[in-house]
C-alpha positions as CSV (number, residue, x, y, z in Angstrom):
1,M,92.5,91.2,119.5
2,M,93.7,88.6,117.1
3,Q,91.7,85.3,116.8
4,I,93.2,82.5,118.8
5,Y,93.4,79.1,116.9
6,L,93.9,75.6,118.2
7,I,94.8,73.1,115.5
8,K,94.0,69.6,116.9
9,Q,95.8,66.3,116.3
10,I,97.7,67.3,113.1
11,Q,100.8,65.8,111.8
12,V,103.5,68.4,112.5
13,V,106.4,68.3,109.9
14,N,109.4,70.1,111.5
15,E,113.1,69.8,111.9
16,G,113.4,66.3,110.4
17,L,110.5,64.8,112.3
18,I,106.8,64.2,111.9
19,R,104.7,64.0,115.1
20,T,101.0,64.1,116.0
21,A,100.3,67.2,118.1
22,D,98.0,70.1,119.0
23,V,99.2,73.6,118.1
24,L,98.0,76.8,119.8
25,I,98.3,80.0,117.8
26,R,98.0,83.2,119.9
27,D,99.0,86.9,119.4
28,G,100.5,86.1,116.0
29,R,102.9,83.4,117.3
30,I,103.0,79.7,118.0
31,D,102.1,79.7,121.7
32,K,102.3,76.0,122.5
33,I,102.9,72.6,120.8
34,A,101.9,69.6,122.8
35,D,100.4,66.1,122.5
36,S,97.2,67.5,123.8
37,I,96.2,71.1,124.7
38,E,93.2,72.0,126.8
39,V,91.9,75.5,126.4
40,P,91.4,77.4,129.6
41,A,87.7,78.1,130.4
42,G,86.5,81.4,129.0
43,L,89.1,81.7,126.3
44,A,87.6,82.2,122.9
45,V,89.4,79.8,120.6
46,K,88.6,78.6,117.1
47,E,89.4,74.9,116.7
48,I,90.6,73.4,113.4
49,D,90.5,69.6,113.0
50,G,93.9,68.6,111.8
51,E,93.3,64.8,111.8
52,G,94.6,63.2,108.6
53,R,96.4,66.4,107.5
54,Y,99.9,67.9,107.8
55,L,101.2,71.1,109.2
56,L,104.3,72.6,107.6
57,P,106.2,75.8,108.2
58,G,105.2,78.5,105.7
59,V,107.3,78.4,102.6
60,I,109.9,81.2,102.2
61,D,110.6,81.9,98.6
62,D,114.0,83.7,98.3
63,Q,113.6,84.7,94.6
64,V,110.5,86.2,93.0
65,H,109.7,89.0,90.5
66,F,106.5,90.7,91.4
67,R,107.0,93.5,88.8
68,E,106.0,96.5,90.8
69,P,106.7,99.3,90.2
70,G,106.7,99.9,86.5
71,L,105.6,96.6,85.0
72,T,102.2,96.2,86.6
73,H,100.6,95.0,83.4
74,K,102.3,91.7,84.2
75,A,101.8,91.6,88.0
76,T,101.7,93.6,91.2
77,I,103.0,92.9,94.7
78,G,99.4,92.5,95.8
79,T,98.3,90.0,93.2
80,E,101.3,87.8,93.3
81,A,101.5,87.8,97.1
82,K,97.9,86.6,97.2
83,A,98.8,83.8,94.7
84,A,101.8,82.9,96.9
85,V,99.6,82.6,100.0
86,A,97.1,80.4,98.2
87,G,100.1,78.1,97.5
88,G,101.5,78.1,101.1
89,V,104.2,80.7,100.6
90,T,104.1,83.0,103.6
91,S,107.2,85.0,102.9
92,F,109.0,86.2,99.8
93,M,112.2,88.1,98.8
94,E,111.7,90.1,95.6
95,M,114.2,91.1,92.9
96,P,115.3,94.7,91.9
97,N,114.7,94.5,88.1
98,T,111.6,96.7,88.2
99,I,111.1,100.1,86.6
100,P,112.9,102.0,87.9
101,P,115.4,99.3,89.1
102,A,115.8,99.3,92.9
103,F,119.3,100.8,92.7
104,T,119.0,103.1,95.7
105,L,117.8,102.8,99.3
106,D,115.1,105.4,98.6
107,L,113.7,103.4,95.7
108,L,114.0,100.2,97.8
109,E,111.9,101.8,100.6
110,Q,109.2,102.7,98.1
111,K,108.8,99.0,97.3
112,Y,108.6,98.3,101.0
113,A,105.8,100.9,101.3
114,I,103.9,99.3,98.5
115,A,104.2,95.9,100.2
116,K,103.1,97.2,103.5
117,Q,99.9,98.4,102.0
118,N,99.2,95.5,99.7
119,S,101.0,92.2,100.5
120,L,99.2,89.4,102.3
121,A,102.6,87.6,102.7
122,N,105.7,88.7,104.6
123,Y,108.2,90.4,102.4
124,S,111.8,91.6,101.8
125,F,113.5,93.2,98.8
126,Y,117.0,93.0,97.4
127,I,118.9,96.1,96.5
128,G,120.2,96.0,92.9
129,T,123.6,96.5,91.5
130,S,124.8,98.1,88.3
131,N,128.2,98.9,87.0
132,E,127.8,102.4,88.3
133,N,126.1,102.2,91.7
134,A,128.5,100.2,93.9
135,D,128.8,102.9,96.6
136,E,125.0,103.3,96.9
137,T,124.6,99.5,97.0
138,L,127.1,99.2,99.8
139,R,125.1,101.7,101.9
140,A,122.9,98.7,102.5
141,N,125.5,97.5,105.0
142,E,124.0,99.9,107.5
143,F,120.6,98.2,107.2
144,R,121.7,94.5,107.1
145,D,119.1,93.6,109.7
146,Q,116.3,95.0,107.4
147,I,117.3,94.0,103.9
148,C,117.5,90.4,102.6
149,G,120.6,91.0,100.4
150,I,122.3,92.5,97.4
151,K,121.4,91.1,94.0
152,I,124.0,91.0,91.2
153,F,123.0,89.9,87.7
154,M,126.2,88.4,86.3
155,G,124.2,87.5,83.2
156,S,122.0,89.7,81.0
157,S,118.7,90.9,82.3
158,T,116.3,93.8,81.8
159,G,117.4,97.4,82.0
160,N,121.0,98.0,83.0
161,L,121.3,95.4,85.7
162,L,124.0,93.4,84.0
163,V,127.2,93.8,86.1
164,D,130.3,92.9,84.0
165,N,132.8,95.5,85.2
166,P,135.5,93.6,87.2
167,L,136.2,96.6,89.3
168,T,132.6,96.9,90.4
169,L,132.4,93.2,91.2
170,E,135.6,93.4,93.2
171,K,134.4,96.4,95.2
172,V,131.0,94.9,96.1
173,F,132.3,91.4,96.9
174,S,135.1,92.9,99.0
175,E,133.0,95.4,101.0
176,S,129.6,93.8,101.3
177,Q,128.5,92.8,104.8
178,L,125.2,91.4,103.4
179,L,124.5,88.2,101.6
180,I,125.1,88.6,97.8
181,A,122.8,86.7,95.6
182,T,123.9,86.2,92.0
183,H,122.4,85.3,88.7
184,C,125.3,83.5,87.1
185,E,125.5,83.2,83.3
186,D,128.5,84.3,81.2
187,E,127.4,87.0,78.8
188,R,130.3,86.6,76.5
189,I,129.6,82.9,76.0
190,I,125.9,83.5,75.5
191,R,126.6,86.1,72.7
192,Q,129.0,83.7,71.0
193,N,126.5,80.9,71.1
194,L,123.7,83.1,69.7
195,A,125.9,84.3,66.9
196,A,126.7,80.7,66.0
197,A,123.1,79.7,66.1
198,Q,122.1,82.5,63.7
199,V,124.7,81.5,61.1
200,S,122.3,79.0,59.5
201,G,119.7,81.7,58.8
202,R,116.8,79.5,60.1
203,E,114.3,80.9,62.5
204,L,115.3,80.0,66.1
205,T,112.8,78.5,68.5
206,A,112.6,77.8,72.2
207,A,114.4,74.5,71.7
208,D,117.6,76.6,70.9
209,H,117.5,78.3,74.3
210,P,119.5,75.7,76.2
211,V,122.1,75.7,73.4
212,I,122.5,79.4,73.5
213,R,122.4,79.7,77.3
214,N,124.3,76.5,77.8
215,E,126.0,74.7,80.6
216,E,129.4,76.3,80.0
217,A,127.9,79.8,80.3
218,C,126.5,78.9,83.7
219,F,129.6,77.1,85.0
220,E,132.0,79.8,84.0
221,S,130.0,82.5,85.7
222,S,129.4,80.5,88.9
223,F,133.1,79.7,89.0
224,Y,134.0,83.4,88.7
225,A,131.5,84.3,91.5
226,I,132.9,81.6,93.8
227,Q,136.5,82.8,93.1
228,L,135.5,86.3,94.2
229,A,133.7,85.1,97.3
230,K,136.6,82.9,98.4
231,K,139.0,85.8,97.8
232,Y,137.1,88.1,100.1
233,D,135.2,85.6,102.3
234,T,132.0,87.0,101.0
235,R,128.6,85.5,101.9
236,L,127.5,84.3,98.5
237,H,124.3,82.7,97.5
238,I,124.1,81.5,93.9
239,L,120.6,81.4,92.5
240,H,118.8,78.9,90.2
241,I,121.5,76.3,89.6
242,S,120.5,74.5,86.5
243,T,123.4,72.3,85.3
244,E,125.2,69.1,86.4
245,K,128.5,70.7,85.7
246,E,128.1,73.5,88.3
247,L,127.5,70.9,91.0
248,Q,131.1,70.1,91.2
249,L,131.7,73.6,92.6
250,F,129.6,72.9,95.8
251,S,130.1,70.8,98.9
252,N,127.9,69.1,101.5
253,M,130.9,68.7,104.0
254,L,129.8,71.6,106.2
255,P,126.5,72.1,108.0
256,L,124.4,74.8,106.4
257,R,125.0,77.4,109.2
258,D,128.7,77.2,108.5
259,K,128.6,77.6,104.8
260,R,129.8,80.9,103.3
261,I,128.7,79.8,99.8
262,T,125.2,78.4,99.4
263,T,122.9,77.5,96.5
264,E,119.4,77.6,95.3
265,V,117.5,75.3,92.9
266,C,114.2,76.3,91.3
267,V,111.2,74.1,90.9
268,H,111.1,74.4,87.1
269,H,114.6,73.0,86.8
270,L,113.5,70.1,89.0
271,H,110.4,69.5,86.9
272,F,111.0,70.3,83.2
273,T,113.7,69.3,80.8
274,S,114.6,70.3,77.3
275,D,112.3,67.5,76.0
276,D,109.4,69.7,77.1
277,Y,110.2,72.6,74.6
278,A,108.4,70.6,71.9
279,E,105.1,70.9,73.7
280,L,105.5,74.1,75.8
281,G,107.9,76.2,73.7
282,N,108.3,79.8,75.0
283,R,106.1,79.0,78.0
284,I,109.2,77.4,79.6
285,K,111.7,79.9,78.2
286,C,113.6,81.2,81.3
287,N,117.1,82.3,82.3
288,P,119.0,80.2,83.1
289,A,117.5,77.8,80.5
290,I,115.8,74.5,81.3
291,K,118.4,72.0,79.9
292,A,118.9,68.4,78.9
293,P,117.4,65.6,81.2
294,H,120.7,64.6,82.7
295,N,120.9,68.0,84.4
296,K,117.5,67.5,86.1
297,A,118.6,64.1,87.4
298,A,121.8,65.6,88.8
299,L,120.0,68.5,90.5
300,W,117.7,66.1,92.3
301,E,120.6,64.1,93.6
302,A,122.4,67.2,94.7
303,L,119.3,68.6,96.4
304,L,118.8,65.4,98.4
305,D,122.5,65.1,99.5
306,D,122.6,68.9,100.5
307,R,124.9,70.3,97.8
308,L,121.9,72.3,96.9
309,D,120.6,74.2,99.9
310,V,117.2,75.7,99.2
311,I,114.2,75.4,96.8
312,A,112.7,78.5,95.2
313,T,110.7,79.6,92.2
314,D,112.2,82.6,90.4
315,H,108.5,83.4,89.9
316,A,108.6,85.7,86.8
317,P,105.2,86.4,85.2
318,H,104.7,87.8,81.7
319,T,101.6,88.3,79.8
320,W,100.5,85.6,77.4
321,A,101.1,88.0,74.4
322,E,104.7,88.5,75.6
323,K,105.3,84.8,75.7
324,E,103.7,84.2,72.3
325,E,106.2,86.4,70.5
326,P,108.8,84.7,68.2
327,Y,111.5,83.1,70.3
328,L,114.1,85.9,70.3
329,K,111.5,88.5,71.3
330,A,109.6,86.3,73.8
331,H,110.1,87.3,77.4
332,A,112.0,84.8,79.6
333,G,110.4,83.7,82.9
334,L,107.7,81.4,84.4
335,P,104.9,82.2,86.9
336,L,105.3,79.5,89.6
337,V,104.9,80.9,93.2
338,Q,101.3,79.6,93.7
339,H,102.3,76.0,92.8
340,S,105.8,75.4,94.1
341,L,104.7,73.6,97.3
342,A,102.1,71.6,95.3
343,L,104.7,70.6,92.9
344,M,107.1,69.4,95.6
345,L,104.2,67.5,97.2
346,Y,103.6,65.8,93.8
347,Y,107.2,64.6,94.0
348,H,106.7,63.5,97.5
349,Q,103.8,61.3,96.4
350,Q,106.1,60.0,93.7
351,G,108.5,58.9,96.4
352,R,111.2,61.4,95.3
353,I,111.4,63.6,98.4
354,S,110.1,63.3,102.0
355,L,107.9,65.8,103.7
356,E,110.7,66.5,106.2
357,K,113.0,67.4,103.3
358,I,110.4,69.7,101.7
359,A,110.1,71.6,105.0
360,E,113.9,71.8,105.3
361,K,114.6,73.0,101.8
362,M,111.6,75.4,101.4
363,S,111.5,76.8,104.9
364,H,114.2,75.9,107.5
365,A,117.2,76.2,105.2
366,V,116.0,79.5,103.7
367,A,115.6,81.0,107.2
368,E,119.2,79.7,108.0
369,C,120.7,81.0,104.8
370,F,119.3,84.5,105.2
371,Q,119.4,84.5,109.0
372,I,115.7,85.4,109.2
373,R,114.4,86.3,112.6
374,E,112.0,83.8,114.2
375,R,110.6,82.3,111.1
376,G,111.0,79.1,109.0
377,Y,110.3,76.6,111.8
378,I,107.4,75.3,113.8
379,R,108.7,76.4,117.3
380,E,107.1,77.8,120.3
381,G,107.6,81.6,120.3
382,Y,108.1,81.8,116.6
383,F,105.8,83.7,114.2
384,A,102.9,81.5,113.2
385,D,103.6,81.3,109.5
386,L,102.0,77.9,108.9
387,V,100.4,75.8,106.1
388,I,98.0,72.9,106.4
389,V,98.0,70.5,103.5
390,D,95.7,67.6,102.6
391,L,97.7,64.9,100.8
392,H,94.5,63.1,99.8
393,K,92.7,66.1,98.1
394,S,93.8,66.5,94.6
395,Q,93.6,69.6,92.4
396,T,94.1,70.3,88.7
397,I,95.8,73.5,87.8
398,S,93.6,75.5,85.4
399,K,92.9,79.1,84.4
400,E,89.9,79.0,86.8
401,N,92.0,78.6,89.9
402,I,95.2,80.5,88.8
403,L,95.6,83.7,90.8
404,Y,98.6,85.2,88.9
405,K,97.7,88.5,87.2
406,C,99.1,87.1,84.0
407,G,96.4,84.4,84.1
408,W,98.4,81.4,82.9
409,S,100.8,78.7,84.1
410,P,103.2,76.2,82.4
411,L,101.6,73.6,84.7
412,E,98.1,74.0,83.4
413,G,96.2,70.7,83.1
414,Q,98.5,68.9,85.5
415,E,96.8,67.2,88.4
416,M,98.4,67.7,91.8
417,P,97.7,65.0,94.4
418,A,97.7,67.4,97.4
419,T,96.1,70.7,98.3
420,V,96.9,73.6,100.6
421,T,93.8,74.0,102.8
422,H,94.9,76.7,105.2
423,T,97.6,79.4,105.2
424,F,98.5,81.4,108.4
425,V,100.6,84.5,108.1
426,N,101.7,85.9,111.5
427,G,99.0,84.0,113.2
428,H,96.3,85.4,110.9
429,L,94.3,82.8,108.9
430,V,94.5,84.5,105.5
431,Y,93.3,81.5,103.5
432,G,91.1,78.7,104.8
433,N,89.3,76.1,102.6
434,G,89.0,78.6,99.8
435,V,87.8,81.5,102.0
436,W,90.0,84.6,102.2
437,D,90.4,87.0,105.1
438,E,92.4,90.0,103.7
439,S,92.0,92.2,106.8
440,E,95.6,91.9,107.8
441,R,98.8,92.5,105.8
442,G,102.1,90.6,106.0
443,A,105.2,92.0,107.8
444,R,108.6,93.1,106.8
445,L,111.1,90.3,107.4
446,K,113.9,91.0,109.9
447,F,117.3,89.5,109.9
448,E,119.7,88.5,112.7
449,R,123.2,89.5,111.4
450,P,126.2,90.6,113.4
């Protein structure tokens, strides 16, 4: 029998409103939400005092790299899912650029098997695309209620995941019945920019990264993906938008449920700018690059007016040694999944974003974009994926409290004004006031698609 919980007099942040309520969690789901709930006599219930704190739907991160299989010196599904839960992320969708890449349904199911044994959070995995595996990728159409989507790297990545064959792209875009998530950077432009940067003969540094992987490379690739999606009425989701120029491609004229083309922005593009390379160097080297400050300002504006639909992390851990290599050899990616909600709460305290908008962009909208079954909202009958936060309890990010296997964060030393105190996954209190209960594992996400 699962423990029954009653959260008393907490501020419930859900669907554009904040209200004081009691919340009863039973059999893995949200059983009741009411102004006051009286527990029937004889029912064993654990009460949690919610006064002065806030209840949010668990964060759903639609883009993470947990490195398993094949790259487990950087991270594992188990270690990174635990870090996610500590930060209020209750569900994740993980990328196919592991070793071997998840290019087949059999390899994809092997990742699901690892998660079933080791993940404290709920999970789903993208099937990958290469120039040669379009037919196998499209077999995922038969399992569209069980797989989050198809991932296409339209910019360079590890292994042979770059898809630059127009025939392959046309085939996948025209025949996919699943959401296609794209990494959009034009490889031709990147190579030209790199060659131009190397002409001087000087040693390149991280500050050159946004010049090499510039705004034009992002725009041209995103524009191409949108052309394909419009041609075939494909369900397209463009990941990690990083430039002001790309924003002209997107609209807020339709409600999210009616959009066929949606967008994601990542927390590091909302937080860092190219000015930060001087201090952080390769620690903030990522693809697409963190760019000039005017891009950050434009991304915030587009997030708040709904041209950008969801917030994610693109959590991509590397070892410290891999990040400390000279710029051209240093691996691209930042570990962020433990601190994405904390970072957005920081911006809430700065007056930049409301709690209601955080819940929308990190939970509700992700559930809508991917058509996730019975998650992403605080609703009676939905799975109890819930997070309690204390806006008056600060925390400083340090090596002592970082849970990533890589052991570092680009946010080290930053004080966050709010703290995640409790994380429920499927009604199980995995994390509460620093105490872990790892007796239950997360569940495979299911999707409601025609």
